[in-house]
N, C-alpha and C positions, 0 to 999 in steps of 0.2 A: 472444451476437451483438454486433456492433459498435454497433447502434442502442441497446443496453441499457447501454453504457458511460457513465460520467460522466467529463467532462473538467474537472477542477478545477485549482486552483493546484498547480503542480509535478507534474501528471500526466505520466508519461513514456511516450513512444510510440516503438516501434522504427523506425529509419530507416537509410538508407545515403546518404552524400554522394558524388556522382560527378561527374567531368568527362566531358562528351561533346563532342567537337570543341572549339570555342572558348567553350563555355558550361559552367556548373556548375548542378546541381540537387540538391535533397533528394528522395530516392526513398522512397515509402511503399508498403506493401501496402494494397490497398483495404480489406481487412477490419480493419485497425488504425485506421481513421479513422471518424468518425461517418457514418452513411448519410444523415442529413438534410443537404441541400445548404448551408443557412445555417450550421448547426453545424460542418460540415466546413470552410467558409471561415474561420470564426472560429479554429478550431484551426490551420489553415495560416498565417493571418496572425500568430498568436501565435508559432508556430514560427519564423517569419522575422523577427519584430520589426517588423512593419508595422502601421500606417503610421508611418514615421519615416525621414527622409532618410538617416540613417546606418545604420538597422536595427541599432542598437547592442545591442538586447536580444534578438537572435535570430540565426538562421543566414544571413540574407540578406547579400549582399556589397555592397549599396548601389549597384548598377548593374543594368541590365536583363539583362546577360549572366550574372549570378550570383544573380539573384532569381527562380529558376524551380523548379517542383515537378513531379514525375512520380509518378503513381499507377498501380500495376501490379496486375493480377489474372490468374490463370490463366483462359484463355478457354474458353467452351463453344461457340464458333462453329466450324463445320466448316472444317478446313484452317488454323485460326489457333491459335497457341500461347499468346499473351498479349494481353490488352487493355491499352491504354495511354492514360491521360488526362493531358494536359499543362496546366499552369497558369502564367501569367505573373503573378507576385506584384508588385503595385504597391507602391512605397515612399513615395508621396506621398498615396495614398488607400487606404481599406480595400477594395481590389478584387483578386480573383483572376481574371484574364482567362482565359476558357475557350474562346474562339472559334477559337483558332489552334493549330497544332502548331509545334514547334521541331525543325528538322532536325538541329541539332547534338546536342541532348539525345536525339533518336531513336537516335543512334549508341551511346548507353550503355544503351539498353533491352535489346538482345540480350545483352550481357555481364552485365547485372543478372539477366536471366532464367536464364542458365546458372548463375551462382554461387548463386542462390537455389533451384535445383533445380526451376524451373518448366518446364524442357525437359530432355530427355535430352542429356547432353553427348556429342558424337561428335567424335573427333579425325580429321584436324587442323582441320576447319572444321565448325561446327554452324550450320545454317541455321535462323534463328528467324523465324517468321511472326508479324508484329505487326499488330494492328488499332488504328489511331489513332482514338479515339472522337471527338476534336474535329472531324476532317475526314471521318470515315467512310471512310477509305482504308487500304489495306494497304501495309505496308512490310516488305520481306524483308531481314534482316540476316545477313551472313556473318561469323560470329564465330570467331576463332582460339581453339582449345581445346587444353590439355595437362593430363594427369592429372585430368581431370574438371572443370577450372576454366578460366575465361577467361584466356587468355595475353595479358597486357597489354603485355609487353615485346617490342620489335621495332625494325626499322630504318626505319620509315616516318615521315616528318615532315610536318606541316601548318603553314602560316604562321599565327602567332598563338598557338602553343603551343611552349614551349621543349623542346628535345630530340627524341627519337624514341620511337616506340611501335609496337605491332602495328596493322596496318591492319584496319579494320572497314568493309566495303563495304555501303552501303545501296541498295536498289532500291525506288524509289517507283513503285508500280503504278498506271497510269492516273491521273496526278495532276490532270488537268484538272477544274475545277468543284468544288474542295474546299470552297468556301463558298457559291457562287452556283448551282452546278450547271451553269455555262456557262464555256467557255474565255474568252470576252470578255463580261463582265457588262453592258456598255453596248450590245453588239451590233456595235461598231465597233473596228477596230484602233487608231484614233486619234480623240480627241475634243478639244474646246477649251472653255475656260472663261474668262470675263472677270472680272478682279479689278482694281478701282481704275482702270478704263479701259484696261487692257492685257490682251491675249489670250494665254493660256498653252495650249500643246499638251501632251497627255498620252496615255499608253496604259495601259489598265486590263486586266490579265491575271490570271486566277484559275487557278493550278496549284500544288498543295502548300499554298500560302497565297496570297491575293490581294495583288498589288503594283501600285501606280500608278507608272509610270515617267515622269519628266519630264527636260527638257533643263536642266542646271545653268546654261548660258549665259543662259537666259531670266531667271534670277534674279541675274545679275551675278557669278557665280562660275565657276571653271574646272571644278570637278567632281573635281579631283585633291587637294583639301584633305583633310588628316586631321582628326579631330574637334577637336583642340586649336586648329588653325588656323581651322577653321570657326567655332568658338565665340568666337574672338577678333575676328571680323569686326565692324566698327562697325554694320552693318545685319543682323546675325545674327537678332535678334528679329523684324525685319520680314520677312525671308525665311521664317522658320519660321511666322509668322502666315499668309503666303500658302500655304505648303505645307500647313498645317493646314486651310485652306479647301478645297483640292483633295482632301486625304485625307478630310475630313469629308463632302464631297459623295459620295465613294465609300461611306463608312459608311452614309449615309442610303439610298443605292441598294441596298445589301446587306440593309437592314432592321435593321441593328445600332443605329441611332439615328433619332430622329424629326426632328432638325434639327441644324444645325452645332454649336450649343452643347452639345446632348446628346452628340454625337459626341466633342467635345473633352473632356468630363468622363467619360463612361461607355463609350466605345468606343475607347480608346487602342490596344488591341492590334491591331485590324484595321480596314481594310486597312493594309498598310505602304505607305510611299512612298519613292522613291529616285531619285537622280541616275544617269543613264547618259550617257556621252559616248565619243567615239572614243578608240582606243588612242594614248596619248602617254607620254613619259617622265615619271616623277615619283618623289619620295622617300617611301617608306613610313614609318610610325611607328617601325619598328624601325631606321631609318636605311638600310635596303637600297634600292638604286637599282633601280626597276622600269623595264624597257625596253619601249618600244612593241612591238617585235618579239616579245616574250614573252607578250603578252596580246592579246585580241581586242576588248576594250572596258574602260573604267574604270567601276566602279560604287560607289555609296555608298548605304547603306540607313539609314533612320531608325526608331527604335523608340519605346517609350512616352515620352510627354511631349516628342516631337519631338527626340530626342537621336540624333545620328549615331553609329552603333555602330563599334567599333574594328576589326572584321573584316568578315565577310559572313555573313548567315543561310543555313543549309543549305537551308531551304525557299525562301528568296529566290533561291538559286542554281538550284534546280529550276525556279522560276517564270521566271527569266531565260533559261535555255536553251529553255524552252517558248516564251517570247516571241520568242526569236531564230528559232524555226521557225514563227512565225505571221506570214504576209506582211502588210506594211503597218504593223506596230508600230514604235515608235521604236527598240526594241532590234533588230528585224529589219533595219531600214534601216542602222543603224550596223554591225552584224556582217556582213551580207551584202556591204557595201561593203569591209569589211576582208578578208573571205575570198573574195569573188568568187562566192558561191553562196548559195542560200536553204536549203540542206540542211546543218544544223549538228549533227553527232553529238557534237562535243566543243567545249566553250566554256571559254576561259581568262579569268577575271574578275579584273581588277586592283582590289584593295580596300585599305583604309587600312593593313593590316598585311602585305600581300603579294599572293599569287595564289591563287585557288580554282578548281579544275577541276571542271566538271560534265559528265557524259556522258549520252547519250540513245539509246534505240532509237527510230528514226523510224518513222512509219507507212508500211507497205508500199504503200498506195494513194496516197501523196504528199500526203495531206490535212494540214491544219495542226495544230499542236500536236505532242505526242510520245506514244509508246506507254508508255514507262517512262523514268524518270530515275535516274541513279546518282551517288552521292557516295562518296568514300573519306575516312574520318575516323579518328580515334583516340579512345580512351576509357580511363578509369582509375577504379578504386574507391579513393576517398581515405580514407573513414572509415565505420565502421559502429558502431551503438550505439543510444542513445536521445536524443531531444530532449525537453526539459521545456517544457510549455506552461502558460500562465497561464489562469486561469478566464475 
């Protein structure tokens, strides 16, 4: 059994390296890792080369989009094929964040399950029912299959990934309350907080992952900046300090931290925070010109250590379309003005690398939030073999 294994210097562990959407992760089978949580974290950190800013001695890619782990097991839950545990591996601290899910990596779970024989492969589409243990939510993946394997090649493209591949559709079932059990953790569509004598408005929405949405203009920025432009701003550190105060306040409310300092150190993964502003023209990091008429709003999300990410989080997109369908939130006000309606079944989000589209089944009774959220992503198996971990 896994709990009887010893993990010493140069212990080799089976793994698969996969891209899911605009992220990459090392995939492990649950039975190949220690069952003791602390021992498991040590093995994962060693596999990734963390903590180290460059992650030079491991599999990590030295940024939040490429320092992720997925742990998969065949499920015993009724109607579920596989259980999926996600971890955000910090490269500055010895922490494997487990409170959140990653929507992009979720798109690789179904293909992994097919190729590993954890589900019966059915052509042309295999529907894989996934239980995400982090959020206690179900995700249904529609996986293209040919000759009993995931068919990764196709003509579907997503911004932030070169070339084309087969489309994997994800259905997030009843995504509200993934962390707090409530759509609006504060009980209000908008709240305010005073920092250094100035009042900032924010909307705290919990769907797929909890996200705090703020106005970039309140912080003296346009909201169309790509990460390199934002990082070069003279007052970048000061802006991030204020964003972290708001984000940390949300972490305390969710029970992830006892105070702001504890949130800054020990609860970097959740909640997320991001800028949202009205649709305008801007230039993406790829050099592509994004036109206002091709999007419904501009969004920028921040990840661990308050770093603006290069694309847009999948769970963040589900949370954003949920917020768009929740009357009175900052997102709802921006999008409903753009579209002229409070019912938003499709949302086009302008992000630093292009456009992400999120779709939703709206509630038939007209109540706030959504019934299910949908993302179209791509995935690819990059490498399979063993990773060697240190004692």
